[in-house]
Backbone as CSV, one residue per row, in Angstrom:
resi,resn,N_x,N_y,N_z,CA_x,CA_y,CA_z,C_x,C_y,C_z
1,MET,0.859,-1.188,0.022,0.025,-0.038,-0.006,0.881,1.217,0.025
2,ALA,0.511,2.251,-0.829,1.387,3.364,-1.017,1.149,4.272,0.147
3,ASP,2.241,4.969,0.620,2.189,5.904,1.678,1.583,7.174,1.310
4,THR,0.405,7.470,1.928,-0.224,8.695,1.434,-0.147,9.719,2.470
5,SER,0.658,9.538,3.579,0.934,10.677,4.534,1.591,11.847,3.840
6,PRO,1.119,13.016,4.333,1.814,14.312,3.662,3.316,14.307,3.906
7,THR,4.056,14.733,3.044,5.547,14.878,3.252,5.713,16.437,3.613
8,THR,6.750,16.430,4.495,7.120,17.766,4.918,8.264,18.350,4.128
9,THR,8.217,19.562,3.901,9.414,20.167,3.166,10.114,21.172,4.044
10,ASP,11.389,21.031,3.946,12.372,21.865,4.822,12.283,23.201,4.138
11,LEU,11.709,24.259,5.012,11.581,25.619,4.491,12.650,26.514,5.170
12,ARG,13.661,25.861,5.836,14.730,26.641,6.386,15.618,27.352,5.313
13,PRO,15.957,28.543,5.412,16.797,29.262,4.500,18.064,28.606,4.342
14,THR,18.677,28.633,3.199,20.052,28.086,2.955,21.017,29.117,2.539
15,CYS,22.214,28.965,2.576,23.352,29.813,2.255,23.321,29.993,0.669
16,PRO,23.352,31.163,0.079,23.450,31.265,-1.259,24.711,30.673,-1.987
17,ARG,25.695,30.739,-1.148,26.993,30.324,-1.677,27.266,28.813,-1.347
18,HIS,26.566,28.373,-0.395,26.571,26.811,-0.092,25.150,26.339,0.076
19,PRO,24.466,25.996,-1.071,23.013,25.666,-0.969,22.708,24.455,-0.095
20,ASP,23.744,23.574,0.136,23.546,22.363,0.928,23.680,22.761,2.476
21,ARG,23.863,23.865,2.817,24.082,24.270,4.186,23.036,25.293,4.718
22,ALA,22.530,25.035,5.916,21.315,25.922,6.461,22.111,27.331,6.903
23,ALA,21.250,28.282,6.629,21.754,29.629,7.040,21.620,29.832,8.450
24,LEU,22.597,30.462,9.014,22.575,30.662,10.551,22.327,32.176,10.789
25,THR,22.321,33.064,9.880,22.144,34.552,10.123,21.939,35.246,8.798
26,ALA,21.539,36.392,8.890,21.307,37.300,7.775,22.286,38.437,7.841
27,CYS,22.683,38.891,6.636,23.707,40.033,6.574,22.937,41.255,6.928
28,GLU,23.516,42.114,7.869,22.957,43.243,8.364,22.874,44.323,7.137
29,ARG,23.667,44.114,6.158,23.805,45.259,5.167,22.823,44.867,3.983
30,CYS,22.988,43.713,3.351,22.103,43.328,2.209,20.848,42.502,2.588
31,GLY,20.875,41.666,3.615,19.965,40.899,4.083,20.014,39.469,3.591
32,SER,21.005,39.160,2.866,21.127,37.717,2.405,21.634,36.912,3.438
33,TYR,21.208,35.633,3.271,21.574,34.526,4.373,22.955,34.157,4.173
34,ALA,23.474,33.689,5.317,24.885,33.195,5.391,24.962,31.999,6.280
35,CYS,25.842,31.134,5.975,26.049,29.996,6.787,27.211,30.191,7.735
36,SER,27.708,29.205,8.458,28.697,29.458,9.495,30.025,29.877,8.952
37,ASP,30.328,29.424,7.748,31.540,29.808,7.073,31.509,31.129,6.341
38,CYS,30.346,31.643,5.959,30.230,32.868,5.255,29.948,34.016,6.206
39,ALA,29.394,33.782,7.336,28.943,34.791,8.316,30.213,35.368,8.959
40,GLY,30.295,36.729,8.954,31.424,37.306,9.534,31.159,37.782,11.101
41,SER,32.146,38.130,11.727,31.868,38.583,13.181,31.252,39.888,13.171
42,ASN,31.360,40.660,12.123,30.680,41.970,12.145,29.291,41.946,11.562
43,GLY,28.719,40.838,11.426,27.318,40.819,10.921,27.056,40.913,9.433
44,ARG,28.192,40.844,8.582,27.861,41.074,7.178,28.455,39.788,6.413
45,CYS,27.937,39.617,5.243,28.273,38.399,4.421,29.512,38.710,3.731
46,GLU,30.135,37.692,3.113,31.485,37.869,2.543,31.520,38.978,1.488
47,GLU,30.494,38.897,0.667,30.511,39.949,-0.416,30.485,41.361,0.097
48,CYS,29.589,41.600,1.144,29.564,42.885,1.729,30.842,43.309,2.391
49,ARG,31.461,42.325,3.046,32.621,42.710,3.712,33.738,43.087,2.605
50,SER,33.804,42.571,1.485,34.725,42.855,0.504,34.359,44.308,-0.021
51,GLN,33.119,44.595,-0.259,32.787,45.804,-0.731,33.172,47.052,0.324
52,VAL,32.865,46.710,1.570,33.189,47.545,2.685,34.681,47.835,2.795
53,ALA,35.442,46.682,2.723,36.963,46.873,2.777,37.579,47.585,1.564
54,ALA,36.822,47.727,0.415,37.235,48.347,-0.747,37.323,49.887,-0.503
55,VAL,36.541,50.324,0.426,36.622,51.847,0.757,37.598,52.101,1.818
56,PRO,38.534,52.988,1.661,39.651,53.211,2.521,38.990,53.816,3.834
57,SER,39.742,53.901,4.878,39.301,54.530,6.180,39.379,55.981,6.085
58,SER,38.518,56.639,6.825,38.570,58.090,6.906,39.329,58.559,8.131
59,ALA,39.876,57.646,8.884,40.662,58.109,10.114,41.699,58.965,9.855
60,ALA,42.500,58.808,8.882,43.714,59.665,8.448,43.134,61.069,8.148
61,ARG,42.129,61.070,7.341,41.682,62.543,6.813,40.916,63.160,8.183
62,ALA,40.428,62.473,9.105,39.914,63.057,10.351,40.939,63.645,11.070
63,ARG,42.083,62.901,11.200,43.269,63.364,12.017,43.841,64.683,11.393
64,TRP,44.078,64.751,10.096,44.563,65.803,9.409,43.734,66.964,9.561
65,THR,42.434,66.848,9.377,41.460,67.944,9.525,41.497,68.494,10.960
66,SER,41.631,67.687,11.972,41.675,68.070,13.279,43.011,68.891,13.627
67,ILE,44.197,68.403,13.049,45.360,69.063,13.233,45.424,70.516,12.475
68,LEU,44.781,70.559,11.377,44.707,71.906,10.615,43.800,72.843,11.165
69,LEU,42.670,72.397,11.796,41.839,73.233,12.492,42.460,73.809,13.787
70,LEU,43.185,72.871,14.580,43.785,73.424,15.672,44.869,74.431,15.367
71,VAL,45.743,74.136,14.283,46.842,75.095,13.984,46.224,76.404,13.579
72,SER,45.254,76.278,12.659,44.539,77.591,12.197,43.967,78.324,13.231
73,GLY,43.143,77.665,14.212,42.563,78.398,15.396,43.724,78.977,16.267
74,GLY,44.786,78.252,16.621,45.819,78.673,17.528,46.505,79.763,16.984
75,SER,46.934,79.774,15.794,47.678,80.822,15.042,46.833,82.065,14.933
76,ALA,45.614,81.959,14.687,44.610,83.167,14.600,44.517,83.747,15.910
77,VAL,44.524,82.988,17.073,44.351,83.584,18.380,45.760,84.346,18.696
78,ILE,46.814,83.754,18.403,48.140,84.482,18.766,48.285,85.628,17.977
79,ASN,47.900,85.636,16.669,47.891,86.890,15.950,47.085,87.963,16.538
80,LEU,45.865,87.537,16.907,44.917,88.541,17.420,45.427,89.177,18.736
81,LEU,46.106,88.300,19.594,46.645,88.891,20.848,47.757,89.773,20.718
82,PHE,48.746,89.397,19.663,49.821,90.260,19.229,49.305,91.616,18.843
83,SER,48.348,91.537,17.967,47.896,92.796,17.382,47.159,93.676,18.262
84,ALA,46.376,93.020,19.269,45.796,93.767,20.321,46.824,94.475,21.270
85,ALA,47.853,93.738,21.548,48.853,94.352,22.311,49.550,95.484,21.672
86,LEU,49.832,95.338,20.333,50.483,96.413,19.687,49.736,97.632,19.599
87,LEU,48.346,97.467,19.373,47.490,98.592,19.358,47.222,99.282,20.597
88,LEU,47.243,98.577,21.754,46.899,99.108,23.099,48.191,99.618,23.759
89,THR,49.169,99.319,23.317,50.507,99.701,23.956,50.871,101.000,23.405
90,ASP,51.281,102.074,24.355,51.800,103.323,24.000,53.375,103.122,23.885
91,VAL,53.878,103.001,22.668,55.404,102.770,22.710,56.248,104.013,23.170
92,GLU,55.648,105.132,22.970,56.371,106.320,23.339,56.579,106.424,24.862
93,GLU,55.447,105.875,25.610,55.574,105.948,27.103,56.346,104.752,27.579
94,HIS,56.335,103.722,26.791,57.070,102.364,27.182,58.019,102.046,26.080
95,PRO,59.213,102.682,26.056,60.134,102.307,24.925,60.566,100.875,24.886
96,SER,60.632,100.216,26.061,61.050,98.910,26.124,60.174,97.964,25.335
97,PHE,58.898,98.322,25.250,58.043,97.451,24.458,58.275,97.469,23.029
98,SER,58.973,98.546,22.554,59.340,98.666,21.286,60.394,97.660,20.809
99,GLU,61.302,97.484,21.692,62.306,96.371,21.463,61.772,94.913,21.447
100,VAL,60.661,94.778,22.439,60.046,93.465,22.438,59.447,93.236,21.164
101,PHE,58.593,94.127,20.690,57.818,93.984,19.430,58.878,93.765,18.243
102,ASP,59.908,94.439,18.271,60.925,94.242,17.234,61.460,92.885,17.196
103,THR,61.730,92.286,18.406,62.329,91.033,18.501,61.319,89.956,18.118
104,LEU,59.967,90.271,18.410,58.920,89.202,18.015,58.379,89.409,16.594
105,THR,58.877,90.304,15.896,58.308,90.479,14.658,58.601,89.329,13.668
106,PRO,59.740,88.698,13.575,59.890,87.521,12.725,58.987,86.481,13.140
107,LEU,58.801,86.258,14.489,57.990,85.178,15.011,56.542,85.366,14.348
108,THR,55.993,86.697,14.609,54.721,87.018,14.209,54.462,86.800,12.740
109,TYR,55.463,87.119,11.808,55.407,86.762,10.366,55.248,85.333,10.115
110,THR,55.909,84.544,10.851,55.940,83.111,10.788,54.582,82.659,11.164
111,ILE,54.070,83.027,12.280,52.661,82.645,12.736,51.608,83.080,11.673
112,ALA,51.738,84.280,11.194,50.864,84.697,10.184,50.908,83.891,8.880
113,PHE,51.979,83.499,8.532,52.210,82.614,7.318,51.631,81.202,7.664
114,VAL,51.768,80.662,8.769,51.180,79.462,9.004,49.475,79.658,9.211
115,ASP,49.142,80.656,9.704,47.712,80.989,9.712,47.073,81.067,8.377
116,TYR,47.775,81.720,7.502,47.289,81.945,6.088,47.109,80.676,5.402
117,PHE,47.969,79.747,5.447,47.920,78.542,4.771,47.073,77.455,5.511
118,SER,47.109,77.467,6.713,46.285,76.528,7.362,44.710,76.853,7.428
119,TYR,44.567,78.160,7.288,43.127,78.645,7.107,42.527,78.134,5.760
120,ARG,43.451,78.043,4.783,42.954,77.548,3.482,42.981,76.141,3.171
121,LEU,43.861,75.443,4.013,44.033,73.889,3.792,42.892,73.283,4.521
122,ALA,42.530,73.788,5.757,41.556,73.304,6.627,40.259,73.005,5.895
123,PRO,39.617,73.756,5.235,38.411,73.417,4.467,38.523,72.351,3.428
124,VAL,39.800,72.256,2.803,40.074,71.300,1.776,39.989,69.839,2.531
125,ALA,40.743,69.836,3.692,40.860,68.608,4.392,39.452,68.202,4.970
126,PHE,38.710,69.205,5.415,37.371,68.898,5.972,36.444,68.309,4.933
127,LEU,36.458,68.860,3.564,35.471,68.366,2.627,36.046,66.984,2.203
128,MET,37.294,66.795,2.099,37.892,65.449,1.776,37.419,64.373,2.759
129,TRP,37.448,64.796,4.085,36.931,63.925,5.180,35.432,63.826,5.052
130,GLU,34.691,64.657,4.700,33.264,64.500,4.596,32.855,63.606,3.400
131,TYR,33.662,63.767,2.297,33.385,62.943,1.128,33.661,61.444,1.437
132,ARG,34.692,61.132,2.178,35.012,59.719,2.626,33.955,59.240,3.453
133,VAL,33.570,59.978,4.407,32.470,59.428,5.445,31.385,59.219,4.880
134,VAL,30.734,60.101,3.898,29.528,59.909,3.215,29.700,58.630,2.387
135,ARG,30.834,58.577,1.738,30.918,57.325,0.855,30.868,56.028,1.684
136,GLN,31.594,55.972,2.857,31.541,54.853,3.696,30.161,54.540,4.242
137,LEU,29.416,55.531,4.619,28.078,55.283,5.054,27.195,54.781,3.933
138,GLY,27.341,55.216,2.660,26.718,54.814,1.480,26.877,53.319,1.342
139,VAL,28.112,52.965,1.455,28.438,51.401,1.229,27.775,50.647,2.288
140,LEU,27.542,51.196,3.421,26.778,50.404,4.365,25.302,50.521,4.357
141,GLY,24.854,51.243,3.354,23.446,51.309,2.998,22.714,52.333,3.884
142,LEU,23.641,53.361,4.561,22.952,54.362,5.409,23.012,55.672,4.593
143,ASP,21.794,56.233,4.449,21.638,57.525,3.622,21.685,58.677,4.494
144,VAL,22.517,59.596,4.079,22.664,60.955,4.751,22.074,62.073,3.901
145,GLY,21.419,61.686,2.786,20.568,62.691,2.100,21.386,63.191,0.785
146,ALA,22.537,62.603,0.479,23.305,63.014,-0.645,24.296,61.937,-1.057
147,THR,24.774,61.891,-2.275,25.947,61.087,-2.700,27.258,61.782,-2.199
148,PRO,28.377,61.013,-2.212,29.559,61.739,-1.844,29.878,62.904,-2.677
149,GLY,29.635,62.823,-3.892,29.787,64.077,-4.788,29.017,65.156,-4.435
150,TRP,27.613,65.030,-4.130,26.796,66.038,-3.896,26.991,66.536,-2.540
151,ALA,27.445,65.735,-1.501,27.705,66.250,-0.247,28.823,67.321,-0.320
152,ILE,29.757,67.321,-1.345,30.709,68.473,-1.406,30.024,69.404,-2.406
153,GLY,29.391,69.073,-3.473,28.933,70.022,-4.427,27.926,71.050,-3.846
154,TRP,27.134,70.638,-2.797,26.153,71.489,-2.317,26.855,72.858,-1.645
155,TRP,28.080,72.635,-1.225,28.727,73.759,-0.594,28.890,74.995,-1.583
156,PHE,29.013,74.729,-2.825,29.333,75.625,-3.880,28.227,76.225,-4.682
157,ILE,26.964,75.805,-4.376,25.765,76.170,-5.001,25.217,77.389,-4.216
158,PRO,25.000,78.593,-4.715,24.539,79.740,-3.945,23.030,79.497,-3.447
159,PHE,22.775,79.991,-2.293,21.444,79.796,-1.477,21.299,78.554,-1.118
160,ALA,21.548,77.407,-1.862,21.294,76.046,-1.434,22.368,75.624,-0.346
161,ASN,23.616,76.301,-0.567,24.554,76.039,0.482,24.356,76.574,1.841
162,LEU,23.269,77.335,1.944,22.874,77.737,3.285,22.140,76.685,4.033
163,VAL,21.538,75.634,3.289,20.631,74.603,3.968,21.229,73.224,3.796
164,LYS,21.514,72.909,2.623,21.808,71.430,2.250,22.969,70.983,2.899
165,PRO,24.062,71.643,2.924,25.273,71.059,3.665,24.922,70.920,5.203
166,PHE,24.256,71.761,5.761,23.870,71.521,7.144,23.070,70.339,7.455
167,ARG,22.174,70.020,6.556,21.213,69.002,6.736,22.111,67.638,6.495
168,ILE,23.012,67.693,5.506,23.858,66.497,5.378,24.733,66.150,6.637
169,ILE,25.384,67.412,7.136,26.168,67.147,8.264,25.336,66.711,9.515
170,GLN,24.111,67.160,9.581,23.221,66.802,10.789,22.923,65.361,10.676
171,ARG,22.517,64.914,9.449,22.215,63.576,9.327,23.466,62.627,9.618
172,THR,24.642,63.045,9.143,25.877,62.284,9.362,26.219,62.206,10.829
173,VAL,25.995,63.339,11.661,26.264,63.394,13.041,25.423,62.226,13.656
174,LYS,24.047,62.255,13.257,23.076,61.277,13.872,23.495,59.908,13.538
175,THR,23.826,59.594,12.199,24.277,58.297,11.778,25.368,57.721,12.481
176,LEU,26.355,58.611,12.745,27.572,58.172,13.462,27.281,58.151,14.953
177,GLY,26.225,58.501,15.419,25.956,58.473,16.896,26.698,59.386,17.686
178,LEU,26.843,60.605,17.178,27.726,61.599,17.836,26.884,62.730,18.646
179,GLU,25.606,62.403,18.723,24.685,63.465,19.325,25.163,63.973,20.890
180,SER,25.741,62.878,21.534,26.204,63.123,22.838,27.456,64.180,22.856
181,LEU,28.234,64.099,21.791,29.434,64.847,21.670,29.071,66.186,21.024
182,ILE,28.207,66.274,20.141,27.810,67.353,19.374,26.376,67.550,19.366
183,PRO,25.802,68.181,20.454,24.346,68.369,20.537,23.892,69.316,19.282
184,LEU,22.602,68.992,18.840,22.096,69.670,17.750,22.123,71.178,17.834
185,ALA,21.875,71.642,19.236,21.887,72.971,19.379,23.256,73.627,19.065
186,HIS,24.320,73.077,19.480,25.607,73.439,19.201,25.876,73.424,17.703
187,LEU,25.490,72.382,17.081,25.682,72.304,15.687,24.900,73.426,14.924
188,GLY,23.748,73.853,15.339,22.969,74.908,14.784,23.647,76.275,15.038
189,SER,24.198,76.390,16.172,24.908,77.693,16.562,26.273,77.876,15.739
190,TRP,26.916,76.712,15.437,28.076,76.808,14.619,27.694,77.094,13.152
191,TRP,26.471,76.557,12.712,26.127,76.897,11.428,25.629,78.359,11.146
192,ALA,25.023,78.770,12.297,24.468,80.162,12.120,25.665,81.244,11.994
193,THR,26.709,80.858,12.757,27.871,81.856,12.677,28.785,81.594,11.378
194,HIS,28.615,80.395,10.833,29.539,79.989,9.774,28.985,80.324,8.511
195,SER,27.697,80.535,8.332,27.083,80.999,7.049,27.401,80.298,5.935
196,GLY,27.425,78.891,6.009,27.664,78.152,4.752,28.891,78.164,4.142
197,ARG,29.971,78.565,4.841,31.339,78.619,4.255,32.155,77.423,4.839
198,PRO,32.616,76.514,3.959,33.436,75.415,4.519,34.771,75.815,5.054
199,GLU,35.221,76.959,4.703,36.556,77.409,5.194,36.533,77.777,6.640
200,ASP,35.335,77.820,7.328,35.308,78.062,8.612,35.492,76.821,9.540
201,GLY,35.608,75.690,8.855,35.818,74.380,9.500,34.711,73.697,10.069
202,ALA,34.968,72.646,10.729,34.000,71.753,11.394,33.477,72.333,12.606
203,PRO,32.312,71.895,13.298,31.930,72.387,14.578,32.914,72.354,15.597
204,ASN,33.664,71.288,15.701,34.839,71.119,16.588,35.572,70.023,16.148
205,GLN,36.842,70.020,16.718,37.725,68.960,16.449,37.348,67.641,16.953
206,GLU,36.642,67.596,18.027,36.188,66.349,18.581,35.286,65.623,17.612
207,ARG,34.599,66.314,16.802,33.704,65.621,15.755,34.551,64.734,14.917
208,CYS,35.665,65.310,14.423,36.408,64.480,13.490,37.134,63.402,14.250
209,ARG,37.581,63.606,15.393,38.197,62.566,16.196,37.201,61.330,16.471
210,SER,36.118,61.789,16.875,35.041,60.825,17.123,34.501,60.051,15.977
211,ALA,34.571,60.744,14.711,34.132,60.009,13.515,35.132,58.993,13.194
212,SER,36.447,59.292,13.484,37.458,58.287,13.176,37.295,57.076,14.146
213,ARG,36.938,57.400,15.377,36.711,56.218,16.237,35.560,55.375,15.848
214,LYS,34.442,56.083,15.229,33.299,55.366,14.845,33.546,54.741,13.520
215,ASN,34.573,54.948,12.826,34.789,54.446,11.418,34.656,52.971,11.423
216,TRP,33.845,52.502,10.453,33.392,51.093,10.388,34.473,50.147,9.928
217,VAL,35.598,50.664,9.336,36.631,49.816,8.998,37.691,49.536,10.054
218,SER,37.578,50.295,11.156,38.568,50.208,12.277,38.164,48.949,13.061
219,GLU,39.074,48.183,13.583,38.865,47.111,14.253,38.419,47.433,15.745
């Protein structure tokens, strides 16, 4: 007599790379199933891990941006203090100050030179860092409201650069989980005084250092 009992079908998902093996997990990035050999410790499948690894780290750019912002800010403060002292000091009543100023003149020229170039290099480093971070987040499937190219391009479009770059940076901060270090109120204050100019730098250097710590390619 033929067996008429219903047959059961194994509906468990299998690994696409190894169809004979049952899937143990799903990739956090693309959602595909993975077996024990294909599943990585970071929750991504082998294909996604290779795509993520193809994008270089942003840590180096974050460090250079921080250094240039610190150098630019420090040299600007020193120049301001020296100029204020020169303007507020009556050299005729205090001749000794004239000798001090003459002695410090070469140093002030050097600091002014450093300030001039760091002020112009800092926005370049900042935009290069932002491009890399947006690219990294895009590879992970995290949208900040723009492609890497447009994240930079919006800075140079009149009127739009008053809004779009801020929104991209705001979403980047949220995606990186930096709200505790950079409250949105502080971010808004920075943007209000910065008026859409990348040459005024990032909200603070801690943002770049924190972004490098949050970088997904770091172990």
